[in-house]
N, C-alpha and C positions, 0 to 999 in steps of 0.2 A: 470500546476504544477502537477508533478507525485508524489502524496503523498504516494500511496501504495508502489511503488518500493523503494522509499527512506526510508520509515518507516520500511520495511522489511530488507533493507540493514543495517539499524542502530539498528538491533536486537530489533525492536518494541519499541524504545525509542522515544516517541512523542515529548519530549522537544528538543532532538537533531535534530529530523526531522524538527521541527519548526525553529531551528537556521539555519539549512542548506537551507531551502526553503524560509524563510522569514516571514511566518504568525505567529500569536500567537499560542501557543499550543492548545488553545480551538478551533481554526480554523482547525487545524490538526484533532482534535477529531471529529469535525462536518463532515469533509470530509470522514474520515474513517467510521463514523456511516452511512453516506449516501451510501458509497460503500457497506457496510454490508447489508443495506436495499435493494439496487438494485441487488446485486449479491447473497445474502443469505449466506454471509461468516461471520464467527466470527474470526476476526484477532487476538483475544486474546487467541485462543486455537490452539493446533497443528492440529486438524481436519480442521479448517478454514484457517490456514496459509498454509498448504500443497498445496491445490488447487491454492491458489493465487501465490505461488512460482512457481508451475508447469506452470501456465498460463504466467508468466513473463519470463520463460526460453527462448522461441523462440524470445521474444522481446530483451533480453540481447544479443543474438547471432546474431541479425540482421535479423532473419527469422520471418515471421508472420507479423501480423498487429500491428501497434502502438496504444497504448492506449486501449488495450483489457481489462485491469484490472485497 
């Protein structure tokens, strides 16, 4: 389940992310918190979101490794 790309594509709407992916919104929160812990990103701020989006760009264009963020 690619929570981060879906979350960012839905303009950081955790409820819509949950609807699209299937888990409860609290599960989305848990996975985003774990990602923030592992990667040191704050996806609630522009400074945290920008690196996440930049990391996903090669993934979106079919370049780079899958699941890097």
